[in-house]
Backbone bond lengths (Angstrom), bond angles and torsions (degrees), N, CA, C in turn:
res aa  C-N    CA-C-N  psi(-1)  N-CA   C-N-CA  omega(-1)  CA-C   N-CA-C  phi
1 M - - - 1.495 - - 1.501 105.69 -
2 D 1.282 115.06 125.30 1.411 122.81 179.58 1.536 112.27 -115.88
3 V 1.294 121.95 119.82 1.516 123.53 -171.14 1.479 107.95 -116.13
4 N 1.350 119.27 125.01 1.429 126.35 172.36 1.491 110.84 -95.81
5 I 1.332 124.18 94.82 1.427 126.03 -179.24 1.571 115.54 -53.98
6 E 1.289 115.95 -44.68 1.475 124.33 176.98 1.493 116.76 -50.90
7 R 1.444 109.72 -49.33 1.499 117.96 -177.87 1.492 110.51 -90.99
8 M 1.405 121.64 -8.82 1.409 123.71 -171.60 1.545 112.20 55.31
9 T 1.322 113.68 49.71 1.507 115.00 -178.39 1.510 103.07 -132.01
10 A 1.329 115.29 164.21 1.569 122.54 178.15 1.489 107.34 -143.43
11 N 1.250 117.68 146.72 1.507 126.38 173.53 1.548 104.24 -116.91
12 I 1.309 114.66 125.24 1.382 119.95 174.98 1.583 111.89 -121.14
13 D 1.316 111.93 152.13 1.426 120.40 -179.53 1.488 110.05 -75.67
14 L 1.353 113.60 114.49 1.420 120.42 -179.78 1.580 116.68 -72.86
15 M 1.320 114.95 -13.93 1.454 122.24 -179.31 1.542 107.81 -87.47
16 E 1.372 123.68 -2.38 1.298 127.68 -178.73 1.485 112.52 -107.89
17 N 1.304 118.51 120.15 1.489 125.25 -176.58 1.559 106.03 -71.84
18 A 1.370 115.29 114.79 1.460 119.84 178.71 1.489 110.41 -158.40
19 V 1.276 112.90 169.17 1.437 126.82 176.40 1.557 110.65 -125.70
20 Y 1.356 120.43 126.57 1.360 121.40 -179.28 1.579 110.32 -122.14
21 A 1.351 112.71 155.13 1.580 121.26 -178.83 1.550 104.04 -131.75
22 V 1.269 115.79 138.44 1.465 119.72 174.38 1.525 109.23 -112.53
23 R 1.344 111.96 128.89 1.602 114.96 -177.57 1.518 100.76 -143.97
24 D 1.423 114.29 122.79 1.414 122.61 176.80 1.447 115.98 55.02
25 G 1.270 118.27 40.30 1.513 125.49 175.11 1.487 110.24 81.46
26 K 1.322 120.71 11.22 1.512 125.46 -177.28 1.550 107.52 -115.55
27 L 1.368 108.67 127.82 1.505 115.84 173.54 1.578 112.81 -87.98
28 L 1.237 119.25 120.04 1.559 126.01 -173.20 1.627 106.35 -114.79
29 R 1.217 117.38 127.58 1.398 121.47 173.32 1.636 108.46 -84.85
30 V 1.303 115.29 120.32 1.450 116.76 -176.83 1.593 108.70 -78.08
31 P 1.267 119.07 128.79 1.587 117.54 -175.53 1.533 106.48 -66.61
32 T 1.346 109.81 149.27 1.426 120.32 174.73 1.520 109.35 -75.72
33 P 1.410 115.06 153.09 1.432 118.30 174.41 1.482 112.20 -56.82
34 P 1.323 116.24 141.32 1.445 116.86 -171.30 1.519 116.79 -58.90
35 D 1.371 116.34 -32.29 1.389 121.54 -178.54 1.631 113.99 -86.21
36 G 1.297 112.27 -10.11 1.465 119.11 -176.68 1.549 112.83 83.55
37 F 1.319 114.99 6.18 1.508 120.36 171.05 1.390 110.96 -132.46
38 G 1.384 122.44 146.85 1.397 126.03 177.59 1.538 115.91 132.91
39 K 1.217 114.35 -159.93 1.453 121.93 -177.08 1.514 108.55 -127.56
40 Q 1.319 112.30 147.26 1.543 122.00 170.17 1.561 105.39 -111.86
41 I 1.242 109.54 119.49 1.499 115.94 -178.94 1.581 106.89 -114.01
42 I 1.325 109.81 121.90 1.536 118.84 178.22 1.492 108.94 -104.61
43 E 1.456 114.16 123.77 1.445 120.51 173.05 1.522 111.79 -87.78
44 W 1.191 119.31 142.98 1.602 122.81 -178.87 1.534 102.90 -117.95
45 E 1.424 107.91 148.40 1.467 117.29 169.14 1.514 110.91 -142.94
46 H 1.310 117.76 130.82 1.482 119.05 -175.39 1.483 117.69 51.72
47 G 1.474 116.19 38.15 1.398 128.96 174.65 1.498 113.22 73.77
48 K 1.388 119.77 22.76 1.453 124.89 179.25 1.444 105.83 -134.44
49 P 1.447 115.65 142.14 1.462 116.27 172.93 1.434 113.02 -67.43
50 L 1.328 115.88 132.30 1.422 117.27 -170.99 1.525 111.60 -108.58
51 K 1.357 115.87 -46.40 1.540 116.04 -178.43 1.586 102.79 -157.04
52 G 1.349 111.99 167.87 1.456 118.98 -178.93 1.543 112.93 -137.73
53 K 1.264 114.25 164.47 1.475 117.17 176.92 1.489 106.12 -150.75
54 Y 1.367 114.79 160.92 1.480 123.50 -179.35 1.601 107.11 -104.46
55 E 1.201 114.02 149.68 1.495 124.58 164.10 1.497 105.33 -127.12
56 S 1.324 111.72 116.31 1.560 119.88 -178.04 1.451 106.23 -94.30
57 S 1.364 111.23 151.95 1.464 123.67 177.00 1.455 107.47 -140.07
58 F 1.322 116.91 171.26 1.424 124.10 -178.37 1.556 109.31 -145.94
59 K 1.386 114.45 156.92 1.402 114.85 176.04 1.552 113.25 -95.38
60 I 1.231 117.10 140.11 1.487 120.49 165.57 1.415 113.95 -99.98
61 K 1.360 112.37 122.43 1.553 116.33 -168.02 1.548 102.86 -109.39
């Protein structure tokens, strides 16, 4: 991820699987679920991403 503060732009690698959030002009990479499976849930407050949590899941084979 390459960020240009003067132009307020960012370049990201589209070959990397990732989720990003922007808050107050800052680009933040959302951490992946620890086990590699699950959901990332972002909570918003006053139009801004505030906090996140994981919901884990598993496969039954």
